[in-house]
N, CA, C, O and the ligand as a Tripos MOL2 file, in Angstrom:
@<TRIPOS>MOLECULE
protein
  301   299    76     0     0
PROTEIN
NO_CHARGES

@<TRIPOS>ATOM
      1 N           2.0980  -23.2420    8.7560 N.3       1 MET1
      2 CA          3.2790  -23.4850    9.5910 C.3       1 MET1
      3 C           2.9460  -23.2410   11.0590 C.2       1 MET1
      4 O           2.5000  -22.1550   11.4290 O.2       1 MET1
      5 N           3.1570  -24.2180   11.8630 N.am      2 ILE2
      6 CA          2.9430  -24.0460   13.3010 C.3       2 ILE2
      7 C           4.2870  -24.1880   14.0090 C.2       2 ILE2
      8 O           4.9440  -25.2260   13.9420 O.2       2 ILE2
      9 N           4.6650  -23.1300   14.6770 N.am      3 GLU3
     10 CA          5.9470  -23.1720   15.3870 C.3       3 GLU3
     11 C           5.7040  -23.5240   16.8480 C.2       3 GLU3
     12 O           4.7350  -23.0630   17.4520 O.2       3 GLU3
     13 N           6.5730  -24.3290   17.4030 N.am      4 PRO4
     14 CA          6.4150  -24.6890   18.8120 C.3       4 PRO4
     15 C           6.6070  -23.4780   19.7180 C.2       4 PRO4
     16 O           7.4770  -22.6380   19.4910 O.2       4 PRO4
     17 N           5.7910  -23.4150   20.7250 N.am      5 ARG5
     18 CA          5.9070  -22.3010   21.6760 C.3       5 ARG5
     19 C           6.7120  -22.7670   22.8930 C.2       5 ARG5
     20 O           6.3350  -23.7280   23.5650 O.2       5 ARG5
     21 N           7.8060  -22.0890   23.1650 N.am      6 PRO6
     22 CA          8.6600  -22.4880   24.2910 C.3       6 PRO6
     23 C           7.9130  -22.4830   25.6200 C.2       6 PRO6
     24 O           8.1750  -23.3190   26.4850 O.2       6 PRO6
     25 N           6.9980  -21.5580   25.7810 N.am      7 SER7
     26 CA          6.3000  -21.4620   27.0560 C.3       7 SER7
     27 C           5.2730  -22.5730   27.2080 C.2       7 SER7
     28 O           4.8980  -22.9380   28.3220 O.2       7 SER7
     29 N           4.8190  -23.1110   26.0720 N.am      8 GLY8
     30 CA          3.8840  -24.2010   26.1300 C.3       8 GLY8
     31 C           2.5040  -23.8070   26.6110 C.2       8 GLY8
     32 O           1.7160  -24.6750   26.9850 O.2       8 GLY8
     33 N           2.1930  -22.5320   26.6110 N.am      9 GLN9
     34 CA          0.8770  -22.1000   27.0420 C.3       9 GLN9
     35 C           0.3740  -21.0130   26.1110 C.2       9 GLN9
     36 O           1.1130  -20.4770   25.2850 O.2       9 GLN9
     37 N          -0.8770  -20.7100   26.2660 N.am     10 GLY10
     38 CA         -1.4300  -19.6070   25.5090 C.3      10 GLY10
     39 C          -2.0130  -20.0410   24.1890 C.2      10 GLY10
     40 O          -1.5880  -21.0380   23.6040 O.2      10 GLY10
     41 N          -2.9700  -19.3040   23.7310 N.am     11 GLY11
     42 CA         -3.6130  -19.5780   22.4630 C.3      11 GLY11
     43 C          -2.9990  -18.7330   21.3710 C.2      11 GLY11
     44 O          -1.8680  -18.2630   21.4970 O.2      11 GLY11
     45 N          -3.7470  -18.5410   20.2990 N.am     12 PRO12
     46 CA         -3.2340  -17.7620   19.1650 C.3      12 PRO12
     47 C          -2.9800  -16.2970   19.5250 C.2      12 PRO12
     48 O          -2.2180  -15.6150   18.8390 O.2      12 PRO12
     49 N          -3.6040  -15.8160   20.5830 N.am     13 ASP13
     50 CA         -3.4190  -14.4260   20.9810 C.3      13 ASP13
     51 C          -2.4630  -14.2840   22.1550 C.2      13 ASP13
     52 O          -2.4280  -13.2430   22.8120 O.2      13 ASP13
     53 N          -1.6900  -15.3260   22.4180 N.am     14 ALA14
     54 CA         -0.7870  -15.2610   23.5560 C.3      14 ALA14
     55 C           0.3070  -14.2250   23.3260 C.2      14 ALA14
     56 O           0.7910  -14.0440   22.2090 O.2      14 ALA14
     57 N           0.6820  -13.5570   24.3950 N.am     15 CYS15
     58 CA          1.7290  -12.5470   24.3340 C.3      15 CYS15
     59 C           3.0560  -13.1910   23.9310 C.2      15 CYS15
     60 O           3.4230  -14.2590   24.4190 O.2      15 CYS15
     61 N           3.7620  -12.5130   23.0290 N.am     16 LEU16
     62 CA          5.0370  -13.0640   22.5660 C.3      16 LEU16
     63 C           6.0860  -13.0420   23.6640 C.2      16 LEU16
     64 O           7.0470  -13.8100   23.6260 O.2      16 LEU16
     65 N           5.9090  -12.1850   24.6200 N.am     17 ARG17
     66 CA          6.9240  -12.0490   25.6640 C.3      17 ARG17
     67 C           6.7000  -12.9970   26.8280 C.2      17 ARG17
     68 O           7.6230  -13.6790   27.2730 O.2      17 ARG17
     69 N           5.4670  -13.0360   27.3180 N.am     18 CYS18
     70 CA          5.2460  -13.7790   28.5590 C.3      18 CYS18
     71 C           4.2210  -14.8960   28.4200 C.2      18 CYS18
     72 O           4.0470  -15.6880   29.3460 O.2      18 CYS18
     73 N           3.5320  -14.9740   27.2660 N.am     19 GLY19
     74 CA          2.6190  -16.0730   27.0370 C.3      19 GLY19
     75 C           1.2190  -15.8600   27.5830 C.2      19 GLY19
     76 O           0.3470  -16.7100   27.4040 O.2      19 GLY19
     77 N           0.9950  -14.7330   28.2480 N.am     20 THR20
     78 CA         -0.3440  -14.4310   28.7390 C.3      20 THR20
     79 C          -1.2680  -14.1180   27.5700 C.2      20 THR20
     80 O          -0.8400  -13.5160   26.5850 O.2      20 THR20
     81 N          -2.5090  -14.5140   27.6690 N.am     21 ASP21
     82 CA         -3.4620  -14.1880   26.6110 C.3      21 ASP21
     83 C          -3.6540  -12.6780   26.5340 C.2      21 ASP21
     84 O          -3.9470  -12.0180   27.5320 O.2      21 ASP21
     85 N          -3.4820  -12.1510   25.3330 N.am     22 MET22
     86 CA         -3.6060  -10.7160   25.1550 C.3      22 MET22
     87 C          -5.0730  -10.3390   25.0110 C.2      22 MET22
     88 O          -5.8820  -11.1220   24.5130 O.2      22 MET22
     89 N          -5.4010   -9.1450   25.4470 N.am     23 ARG23
     90 CA         -6.7670   -8.6540   25.3560 C.3      23 ARG23
     91 C          -6.8800   -7.7100   24.1840 C.2      23 ARG23
     92 O          -6.0450   -6.8230   24.0010 O.2      23 ARG23
     93 N          -7.9180   -7.9050   23.3910 N.am     24 THR24
     94 CA         -8.1110   -7.0020   22.2740 C.3      24 THR24
     95 C          -8.6330   -5.6630   22.7740 C.2      24 THR24
     96 O          -9.4990   -5.6060   23.6470 O.2      24 THR24
     97 N          -8.0990   -4.5990   22.2150 N.am     25 MET25
     98 CA         -8.5160   -3.2570   22.5920 C.3      25 MET25
     99 C          -9.3970   -2.6450   21.5110 C.2      25 MET25
    100 O          -9.7360   -1.4630   21.5650 O.2      25 MET25
    101 N          -9.7590   -3.4590   20.5350 N.am     26 GLY26
    102 CA        -10.6310   -2.9670   19.4810 C.3      26 GLY26
    103 C          -9.8590   -2.5910   18.2340 C.2      26 GLY26
    104 O          -8.6330   -2.6810   18.1790 O.2      26 GLY26
    105 N         -10.6040   -2.1740   17.2480 N.am     27 ILE27
    106 CA        -10.0150   -1.8030   15.9650 C.3      27 ILE27
    107 C          -9.7600   -0.3040   15.9560 C.2      27 ILE27
    108 O         -10.6360    0.4970   16.2830 O.2      27 ILE27
    109 N          -8.5610    0.0500   15.5810 N.am     28 GLU28
    110 CA         -8.2140    1.4650   15.4660 C.3      28 GLU28
    111 C          -7.9370    1.7880   14.0100 C.2      28 GLU28
    112 O          -7.3740    0.9730   13.2790 O.2      28 GLU28
    113 N          -8.3320    2.9710   13.5990 N.am     29 GLU29
    114 CA         -8.0350    3.4080   12.2420 C.3      29 GLU29
    115 C          -6.8670    4.3810   12.2820 C.2      29 GLU29
    116 O          -6.8250    5.2910   13.1100 O.2      29 GLU29
    117 N          -5.9430    4.1790   11.3980 N.am     30 PHE30
    118 CA         -4.7850    5.0560   11.3230 C.3      30 PHE30
    119 C          -4.7060    5.6780    9.9370 C.2      30 PHE30
    120 O          -4.9380    5.0250    8.9200 O.2      30 PHE30
    121 N          -4.3750    6.9430    9.9340 N.am     31 ARG31
    122 CA         -4.1710    7.6170    8.6680 C.3      31 ARG31
    123 C          -2.6740    7.6310    8.3740 C.2      31 ARG31
    124 O          -1.8880    8.1720    9.1510 O.2      31 ARG31
    125 N          -2.2960    7.0520    7.2830 N.am     32 ILE32
    126 CA         -0.8750    7.0260    6.9400 C.3      32 ILE32
    127 C          -0.6330    7.8870    5.7180 C.2      32 ILE32
    128 O          -1.5680    8.3130    5.0400 O.2      32 ILE32
    129 N           0.6100    8.1290    5.4560 N.am     33 GLY33
    130 CA          0.9540    8.9730    4.3280 C.3      33 GLY33
    131 C           1.0250   10.4280    4.7450 C.2      33 GLY33
    132 O           0.9870   10.7530    5.9310 O.2      33 GLY33
    133 N           1.1270   11.2920    3.7590 N.am     34 GLY34
    134 CA          1.2430   12.7020    4.0780 C.3      34 GLY34
    135 C           2.6380   13.0510    4.5430 C.2      34 GLY34
    136 O           3.6260   12.4810    4.0800 O.2      34 GLY34
    137 N           2.7060   13.9930    5.4630 N.am     35 THR35
    138 CA          4.0100   14.5500    5.8070 C.3      35 THR35
    139 C           4.5660   14.0080    7.1040 C.2      35 THR35
    140 O           5.6920   14.3440    7.4730 O.2      35 THR35
    141 N           3.8090   13.1730    7.8150 N.am     36 SER36
    142 CA          4.2990   12.7030    9.1060 C.3      36 SER36
    143 C           5.4190   11.6890    8.9110 C.2      36 SER36
    144 O           5.1990   10.5990    8.3830 O.2      36 SER36
    145 N           6.6050   12.0530    9.3370 N.am     37 GLY37
    146 CA          7.7680   11.2140    9.0740 C.3      37 GLY37
    147 C           7.7500    9.8890    9.7840 C.2      37 GLY37
    148 O           8.3720    8.9280    9.3320 O.2      37 GLY37
    149 N           7.0410    9.8250   10.8980 N.am     38 GLY38
    150 CA          7.0450    8.6060   11.6810 C.3      38 GLY38
    151 C           6.4880    7.4180   10.9230 C.2      38 GLY38
    152 O           6.9630    6.2910   11.0660 O.2      38 GLY38
    153 N           5.4810    7.6850   10.1180 N.am     39 TRP39
    154 CA          4.8790    6.5860    9.3690 C.3      39 TRP39
    155 C           5.8380    6.0180    8.3460 C.2      39 TRP39
    156 O           5.7970    4.8310    8.0250 O.2      39 TRP39
    157 N           6.7080    6.8880    7.8360 N.am     40 LYS40
    158 CA          7.6500    6.3890    6.8400 C.3      40 LYS40
    159 C           8.6260    5.3950    7.4620 C.2      40 LYS40
    160 O           9.0730    4.4500    6.8120 O.2      40 LYS40
    161 N           8.9430    5.6250    8.7210 N.am     41 LEU41
    162 CA          9.8070    4.6790    9.4190 C.3      41 LEU41
    163 C           9.1180    3.3280    9.5510 C.2      41 LEU41
    164 O           9.7510    2.2760    9.4600 O.2      41 LEU41
    165 N           7.8110    3.3800    9.7670 N.am     42 LEU42
    166 CA          7.0920    2.1340    9.9990 C.3      42 LEU42
    167 C           6.7270    1.4310    8.7020 C.2      42 LEU42
    168 O           6.8080    0.2070    8.6020 O.2      42 LEU42
    169 N           6.3300    2.2080    7.7210 N.am     43 PHE43
    170 CA          5.7520    1.5840    6.5380 C.3      43 PHE43
    171 C           6.5880    1.7660    5.2780 C.2      43 PHE43
    172 O           6.2670    1.1950    4.2370 O.2      43 PHE43
    173 N           7.6470    2.5480    5.3590 N.am     44 GLY44
    174 CA          8.5230    2.6970    4.2070 C.3      44 GLY44
    175 C           7.7990    3.2470    2.9950 C.2      44 GLY44
    176 O           7.0680    4.2350    3.0740 O.2      44 GLY44
    177 N           8.0180    2.5890    1.8830 N.am     45 GLU45
    178 CA          7.4660    3.0750    0.6170 C.3      45 GLU45
    179 C           5.9390    3.0960    0.6400 C.2      45 GLU45
    180 O           5.3100    3.8960   -0.0530 O.2      45 GLU45
    181 N           5.3640    2.2290    1.4240 N.am     46 TRP46
    182 CA          3.9130    2.1600    1.4970 C.3      46 TRP46
    183 C           3.3310    3.5070    1.9040 C.2      46 TRP46
    184 O           2.2870    3.9250    1.4040 O.2      46 TRP46
    185 N           4.0180    4.1760    2.8140 N.am     47 ALA47
    186 CA          3.5220    5.4550    3.3120 C.3      47 ALA47
    187 C           3.6000    6.5370    2.2530 C.2      47 ALA47
    188 O           2.9570    7.5790    2.3830 O.2      47 ALA47
    189 N           4.3670    6.3070    1.2200 N.am     48 GLU48
    190 CA          4.5240    7.3230    0.1920 C.3      48 GLU48
    191 C           3.4830    7.1790   -0.9110 C.2      48 GLU48
    192 O           3.4190    8.0150   -1.8120 O.2      48 GLU48
    193 N           2.6870    6.1530   -0.8530 N.am     49 LEU49
    194 CA          1.6670    5.9570   -1.8860 C.3      49 LEU49
    195 C           0.5680    7.0040   -1.8040 C.2      49 LEU49
    196 O          -0.2110    7.1750   -2.7420 O.2      49 LEU49
    197 N           0.5130    7.6910   -0.6950 N.am     50 GLY50
    198 CA         -0.5310    8.6920   -0.5350 C.3      50 GLY50
    199 C          -1.2530    8.4650    0.7680 C.2      50 GLY50
    200 O          -1.0730    7.4440    1.4320 O.2      50 GLY50
    201 N          -2.0670    9.4230    1.1210 N.am     51 GLU51
    202 CA         -2.7560    9.3330    2.3890 C.3      51 GLU51
    203 C          -3.9010    8.3350    2.3000 C.2      51 GLU51
    204 O          -4.7210    8.3870    1.3830 O.2      51 GLU51
    205 N          -3.9420    7.4440    3.2500 N.am     52 GLN52
    206 CA         -5.0340    6.4730    3.2680 C.3      52 GLN52
    207 C          -5.2450    5.9980    4.6900 C.2      52 GLN52
    208 O          -4.4000    6.1660    5.5690 O.2      52 GLN52
    209 N          -6.3920    5.4060    4.8750 N.am     53 MET53
    210 CA         -6.7050    4.8800    6.1970 C.3      53 MET53
    211 C          -6.4610    3.3800    6.2140 C.2      53 MET53
    212 O          -6.8700    2.6600    5.3040 O.2      53 MET53
    213 N          -5.8100    2.9340    7.2290 N.am     54 ILE54
    214 CA         -5.6630    1.4980    7.4120 C.3      54 ILE54
    215 C          -6.1390    1.1430    8.8130 C.2      54 ILE54
    216 O          -6.0750    1.9590    9.7330 O.2      54 ILE54
    217 N          -6.6080   -0.0620    8.9550 N.am     55 LYS55
    218 CA         -7.1510   -0.5010   10.2440 C.3      55 LYS55
    219 C          -6.2280   -1.5250   10.8770 C.2      55 LYS55
    220 O          -5.7020   -2.4230   10.2200 O.2      55 LYS55
    221 N          -6.0560   -1.3580   12.1660 N.am     56 PHE56
    222 CA         -5.3130   -2.3560   12.9260 C.3      56 PHE56
    223 C          -6.1240   -2.7510   14.1420 C.2      56 PHE56
    224 O          -6.7710   -1.9170   14.7740 O.2      56 PHE56
    225 N          -6.0820   -4.0130   14.4570 N.am     57 GLU57
    226 CA         -6.6170   -4.4430   15.7370 C.3      57 GLU57
    227 C          -5.4980   -4.3260   16.7610 C.2      57 GLU57
    228 O          -4.3760   -4.7820   16.5370 O.2      57 GLU57
    229 N          -5.8210   -3.7140   17.8740 N.am     58 MET58
    230 CA         -4.8190   -3.4880   18.9020 C.3      58 MET58
    231 C          -5.0190   -4.4970   20.0330 C.2      58 MET58
    232 O          -6.1240   -4.6710   20.5460 O.2      58 MET58
    233 N          -3.9210   -5.1550   20.4060 N.am     59 LEU59
    234 CA         -3.9920   -6.1120   21.5020 C.3      59 LEU59
    235 C          -3.0020   -5.6990   22.5780 C.2      59 LEU59
    236 O          -1.8870   -5.2650   22.2850 O.2      59 LEU59
    237 N          -3.4230   -5.8400   23.8190 N.am     60 ALA60
    238 CA         -2.5540   -5.4730   24.9220 C.3      60 ALA60
    239 C          -2.4310   -6.6340   25.8900 C.2      60 ALA60
    240 O          -3.4030   -7.3360   26.1670 O.2      60 ALA60
    241 N          -1.2240   -6.8280   26.3980 N.am     61 CYS61
    242 CA         -0.9940   -7.8820   27.3720 C.3      61 CYS61
    243 C          -1.2430   -7.3280   28.7720 C.2      61 CYS61
    244 O          -0.6100   -6.3500   29.1690 O.2      61 CYS61
    245 N          -2.1530   -7.9390   29.5190 N.am     62 PRO62
    246 CA         -2.4560   -7.4390   30.8660 C.3      62 PRO62
    247 C          -1.3290   -7.7030   31.8560 C.2      62 PRO62
    248 O          -1.3080   -7.1340   32.9470 O.2      62 PRO62
    249 N          -0.3980   -8.5630   31.4760 N.am     63 SER63
    250 CA          0.6610   -8.9370   32.4060 C.3      63 SER63
    251 C           1.8950   -8.0480   32.2620 C.2      63 SER63
    252 O           2.3470   -7.4460   33.2370 O.2      63 SER63
    253 N           2.4400   -7.9670   31.0470 N.am     64 CYS64
    254 CA          3.6750   -7.2010   30.8710 C.3      64 CYS64
    255 C           3.4440   -5.9190   30.0910 C.2      64 CYS64
    256 O           4.3790   -5.1480   29.8720 O.2      64 CYS64
    257 N           2.2030   -5.6810   29.6670 N.am     65 ARG65
    258 CA          1.8080   -4.4500   28.9800 C.3      65 ARG65
    259 C           2.4200   -4.3130   27.5950 C.2      65 ARG65
    260 O           2.4900   -3.2150   27.0420 O.2      65 ARG65
    261 N           2.8590   -5.4250   27.0430 N.am     66 HIS66
    262 CA          3.2820   -5.4280   25.6510 C.3      66 HIS66
    263 C           2.0640   -5.1580   24.7760 C.2      66 HIS66
    264 O           0.9870   -5.7040   25.0140 O.2      66 HIS66
    265 N           2.2390   -4.3220   23.7700 N.am     67 VAL67
    266 CA          1.1360   -3.9940   22.8720 C.3      67 VAL67
    267 C           1.4890   -4.4490   21.4680 C.2      67 VAL67
    268 O           2.6240   -4.3090   21.0130 O.2      67 VAL67
    269 N           0.4930   -4.9950   20.7960 N.am     68 GLU68
    270 CA          0.7060   -5.5290   19.4660 C.3      68 GLU68
    271 C          -0.4070   -5.0550   18.5450 C.2      68 GLU68
    272 O          -1.5510   -4.8810   18.9640 O.2      68 GLU68
    273 N          -0.0540   -4.8550   17.2990 N.am     69 PHE69
    274 CA         -1.0840   -4.5350   16.3150 C.3      69 PHE69
    275 C          -1.1390   -5.6540   15.2900 C.2      69 PHE69
    276 O          -0.1240   -6.2750   14.9750 O.2      69 PHE69
    277 N          -2.3200   -5.9000   14.7800 N.am     70 ARG70
    278 CA         -2.4270   -6.8410   13.6870 C.3      70 ARG70
    279 C          -3.5460   -6.3840   12.7660 C.2      70 ARG70
    280 O          -4.4120   -5.5980   13.1500 O.2      70 ARG70
    281 N          -3.5070   -6.8880   11.5580 N.am     71 VAL71
    282 CA         -4.5390   -6.5490   10.5900 C.3      71 VAL71
    283 C          -5.8070   -7.3030   10.9710 C.2      71 VAL71
    284 O          -5.7690   -8.5140   11.1870 O.2      71 VAL71
    285 N          -6.9170   -6.5990   11.0530 N.am     72 PRO72
    286 CA         -8.1620   -7.2800   11.4360 C.3      72 PRO72
    287 C          -8.5450   -8.3490   10.4290 C.2      72 PRO72
    288 O          -8.2310   -8.2350    9.2450 O.2      72 PRO72
    289 N          -9.2150   -9.3750   10.8930 N.am     73 ALA73
    290 CA         -9.6710  -10.4380   10.0030 C.3      73 ALA73
    291 C         -10.6220   -9.8720    8.9620 C.2      73 ALA73
    292 O         -11.4890   -9.0560    9.2750 O.2      73 ALA73
    293 N         -10.4540  -10.3080    7.7390 N.am     74 GLY74
    294 CA        -11.3600   -9.8970    6.6960 C.3      74 GLY74
    295 C         -10.9290   -8.6330    5.9710 C.2      74 GLY74
    296 O         -11.5660   -8.2240    5.0000 O.2      74 GLY74
    297 N          -9.8610   -8.0180    6.4310 N.am     75 GLU75
    298 CA         -9.3870   -6.7990    5.7610 C.3      75 GLU75
    299 C          -8.4170   -7.1440    4.6550 C.2      75 GLU75
    300 O          -7.9110   -6.2500    3.9770 O.2      75 GLU75
    301 ZN          3.0060  -10.2310   28.0870 Zn       76 ZN76
@<TRIPOS>BOND
     1     1     2 1
     2     2     3 1
     3     3     4 2
     4     3     5 am
     5     5     6 1
     6     6     7 1
     7     7     8 2
     8     7     9 am
     9     9    10 1
    10    10    11 1
    11    11    12 2
    12    11    13 am
    13    13    14 1
    14    14    15 1
    15    15    16 2
    16    15    17 am
    17    17    18 1
    18    18    19 1
    19    19    20 2
    20    19    21 am
    21    21    22 1
    22    22    23 1
    23    23    24 2
    24    23    25 am
    25    25    26 1
    26    26    27 1
    27    27    28 2
    28    27    29 am
    29    29    30 1
    30    30    31 1
    31    31    32 2
    32    31    33 am
    33    33    34 1
    34    34    35 1
    35    35    36 2
    36    35    37 am
    37    37    38 1
    38    38    39 1
    39    39    40 2
    40    39    41 am
    41    41    42 1
    42    42    43 1
    43    43    44 2
    44    43    45 am
    45    45    46 1
    46    46    47 1
    47    47    48 2
    48    47    49 am
    49    49    50 1
    50    50    51 1
    51    51    52 2
    52    51    53 am
    53    53    54 1
    54    54    55 1
    55    55    56 2
    56    55    57 am
    57    57    58 1
    58    58    59 1
    59    59    60 2
    60    59    61 am
    61    61    62 1
    62    62    63 1
    63    63    64 2
    64    63    65 am
    65    65    66 1
    66    66    67 1
    67    67    68 2
    68    67    69 am
    69    69    70 1
    70    70    71 1
    71    71    72 2
    72    71    73 am
    73    73    74 1
    74    74    75 1
    75    75    76 2
    76    75    77 am
    77    77    78 1
    78    78    79 1
    79    79    80 2
    80    79    81 am
    81    81    82 1
    82    82    83 1
    83    83    84 2
    84    83    85 am
    85    85    86 1
    86    86    87 1
    87    87    88 2
    88    87    89 am
    89    89    90 1
    90    90    91 1
    91    91    92 2
    92    91    93 am
    93    93    94 1
    94    94    95 1
    95    95    96 2
    96    95    97 am
    97    97    98 1
    98    98    99 1
    99    99   100 2
   100    99   101 am
   101   101   102 1
   102   102   103 1
   103   103   104 2
   104   103   105 am
   105   105   106 1
   106   106   107 1
   107   107   108 2
   108   107   109 am
   109   109   110 1
   110   110   111 1
   111   111   112 2
   112   111   113 am
   113   113   114 1
   114   114   115 1
   115   115   116 2
   116   115   117 am
   117   117   118 1
   118   118   119 1
   119   119   120 2
   120   119   121 am
   121   121   122 1
   122   122   123 1
   123   123   124 2
   124   123   125 am
   125   125   126 1
   126   126   127 1
   127   127   128 2
   128   127   129 am
   129   129   130 1
   130   130   131 1
   131   131   132 2
   132   131   133 am
   133   133   134 1
   134   134   135 1
   135   135   136 2
   136   135   137 am
   137   137   138 1
   138   138   139 1
   139   139   140 2
   140   139   141 am
   141   141   142 1
   142   142   143 1
   143   143   144 2
   144   143   145 am
   145   145   146 1
   146   146   147 1
   147   147   148 2
   148   147   149 am
   149   149   150 1
   150   150   151 1
   151   151   152 2
   152   151   153 am
   153   153   154 1
   154   154   155 1
   155   155   156 2
   156   155   157 am
   157   157   158 1
   158   158   159 1
   159   159   160 2
   160   159   161 am
   161   161   162 1
   162   162   163 1
   163   163   164 2
   164   163   165 am
   165   165   166 1
   166   166   167 1
   167   167   168 2
   168   167   169 am
   169   169   170 1
   170   170   171 1
   171   171   172 2
   172   171   173 am
   173   173   174 1
   174   174   175 1
   175   175   176 2
   176   175   177 am
   177   177   178 1
   178   178   179 1
   179   179   180 2
   180   179   181 am
   181   181   182 1
   182   182   183 1
   183   183   184 2
   184   183   185 am
   185   185   186 1
   186   186   187 1
   187   187   188 2
   188   187   189 am
   189   189   190 1
   190   190   191 1
   191   191   192 2
   192   191   193 am
   193   193   194 1
   194   194   195 1
   195   195   196 2
   196   195   197 am
   197   197   198 1
   198   198   199 1
   199   199   200 2
   200   199   201 am
   201   201   202 1
   202   202   203 1
   203   203   204 2
   204   203   205 am
   205   205   206 1
   206   206   207 1
   207   207   208 2
   208   207   209 am
   209   209   210 1
   210   210   211 1
   211   211   212 2
   212   211   213 am
   213   213   214 1
   214   214   215 1
   215   215   216 2
   216   215   217 am
   217   217   218 1
   218   218   219 1
   219   219   220 2
   220   219   221 am
   221   221   222 1
   222   222   223 1
   223   223   224 2
   224   223   225 am
   225   225   226 1
   226   226   227 1
   227   227   228 2
   228   227   229 am
   229   229   230 1
   230   230   231 1
   231   231   232 2
   232   231   233 am
   233   233   234 1
   234   234   235 1
   235   235   236 2
   236   235   237 am
   237   237   238 1
   238   238   239 1
   239   239   240 2
   240   239   241 am
   241   241   242 1
   242   242   243 1
   243   243   244 2
   244   243   245 am
   245   245   246 1
   246   246   247 1
   247   247   248 2
   248   247   249 am
   249   249   250 1
   250   250   251 1
   251   251   252 2
   252   251   253 am
   253   253   254 1
   254   254   255 1
   255   255   256 2
   256   255   257 am
   257   257   258 1
   258   258   259 1
   259   259   260 2
   260   259   261 am
   261   261   262 1
   262   262   263 1
   263   263   264 2
   264   263   265 am
   265   265   266 1
   266   266   267 1
   267   267   268 2
   268   267   269 am
   269   269   270 1
   270   270   271 1
   271   271   272 2
   272   271   273 am
   273   273   274 1
   274   274   275 1
   275   275   276 2
   276   275   277 am
   277   277   278 1
   278   278   279 1
   279   279   280 2
   280   279   281 am
   281   281   282 1
   282   282   283 1
   283   283   284 2
   284   283   285 am
   285   285   286 1
   286   286   287 1
   287   287   288 2
   288   287   289 am
   289   289   290 1
   290   290   291 1
   291   291   292 2
   292   291   293 am
   293   293   294 1
   294   294   295 1
   295   295   296 2
   296   295   297 am
   297   297   298 1
   298   298   299 1
   299   299   300 2
@<TRIPOS>SUBSTRUCTURE
     1 MET1         2 RESIDUE 1 A MET
     2 ILE2         6 RESIDUE 1 A ILE
     3 GLU3        10 RESIDUE 1 A GLU
     4 PRO4        14 RESIDUE 1 A PRO
     5 ARG5        18 RESIDUE 1 A ARG
     6 PRO6        22 RESIDUE 1 A PRO
     7 SER7        26 RESIDUE 1 A SER
     8 GLY8        30 RESIDUE 1 A GLY
     9 GLN9        34 RESIDUE 1 A GLN
    10 GLY10       38 RESIDUE 1 A GLY
    11 GLY11       42 RESIDUE 1 A GLY
    12 PRO12       46 RESIDUE 1 A PRO
    13 ASP13       50 RESIDUE 1 A ASP
    14 ALA14       54 RESIDUE 1 A ALA
    15 CYS15       58 RESIDUE 1 A CYS
    16 LEU16       62 RESIDUE 1 A LEU
    17 ARG17       66 RESIDUE 1 A ARG
    18 CYS18       70 RESIDUE 1 A CYS
    19 GLY19       74 RESIDUE 1 A GLY
    20 THR20       78 RESIDUE 1 A THR
    21 ASP21       82 RESIDUE 1 A ASP
    22 MET22       86 RESIDUE 1 A MET
    23 ARG23       90 RESIDUE 1 A ARG
    24 THR24       94 RESIDUE 1 A THR
    25 MET25       98 RESIDUE 1 A MET
    26 GLY26      102 RESIDUE 1 A GLY
    27 ILE27      106 RESIDUE 1 A ILE
    28 GLU28      110 RESIDUE 1 A GLU
    29 GLU29      114 RESIDUE 1 A GLU
    30 PHE30      118 RESIDUE 1 A PHE
    31 ARG31      122 RESIDUE 1 A ARG
    32 ILE32      126 RESIDUE 1 A ILE
    33 GLY33      130 RESIDUE 1 A GLY
    34 GLY34      134 RESIDUE 1 A GLY
    35 THR35      138 RESIDUE 1 A THR
    36 SER36      142 RESIDUE 1 A SER
    37 GLY37      146 RESIDUE 1 A GLY
    38 GLY38      150 RESIDUE 1 A GLY
    39 TRP39      154 RESIDUE 1 A TRP
    40 LYS40      158 RESIDUE 1 A LYS
    41 LEU41      162 RESIDUE 1 A LEU
    42 LEU42      166 RESIDUE 1 A LEU
    43 PHE43      170 RESIDUE 1 A PHE
    44 GLY44      174 RESIDUE 1 A GLY
    45 GLU45      178 RESIDUE 1 A GLU
    46 TRP46      182 RESIDUE 1 A TRP
    47 ALA47      186 RESIDUE 1 A ALA
    48 GLU48      190 RESIDUE 1 A GLU
    49 LEU49      194 RESIDUE 1 A LEU
    50 GLY50      198 RESIDUE 1 A GLY
    51 GLU51      202 RESIDUE 1 A GLU
    52 GLN52      206 RESIDUE 1 A GLN
    53 MET53      210 RESIDUE 1 A MET
    54 ILE54      214 RESIDUE 1 A ILE
    55 LYS55      218 RESIDUE 1 A LYS
    56 PHE56      222 RESIDUE 1 A PHE
    57 GLU57      226 RESIDUE 1 A GLU
    58 MET58      230 RESIDUE 1 A MET
    59 LEU59      234 RESIDUE 1 A LEU
    60 ALA60      238 RESIDUE 1 A ALA
    61 CYS61      242 RESIDUE 1 A CYS
    62 PRO62      246 RESIDUE 1 A PRO
    63 SER63      250 RESIDUE 1 A SER
    64 CYS64      254 RESIDUE 1 A CYS
    65 ARG65      258 RESIDUE 1 A ARG
    66 HIS66      262 RESIDUE 1 A HIS
    67 VAL67      266 RESIDUE 1 A VAL
    68 GLU68      270 RESIDUE 1 A GLU
    69 PHE69      274 RESIDUE 1 A PHE
    70 ARG70      278 RESIDUE 1 A ARG
    71 VAL71      282 RESIDUE 1 A VAL
    72 PRO72      286 RESIDUE 1 A PRO
    73 ALA73      290 RESIDUE 1 A ALA
    74 GLY74      294 RESIDUE 1 A GLY
    75 GLU75      298 RESIDUE 1 A GLU
    76 ZN76       301 GROUP 0 **** ****
């Protein structure tokens, strides 16, 4: 499914807010589960499966400083 982009610019990594190409900040590993309540807000039942490491690629927009996480390719 390809949705039209209203801004008409930017590639697959374009910022959702302003359309500027986002810069990857690398892969970060996060430990989820355990007692930290914040993860439960983000991941719900997934966080209750137990403590585990998950990887996210972090992207930052140099223009509006919007930050996005996505699952790295191949994970
Ligand atoms: Zn932006």
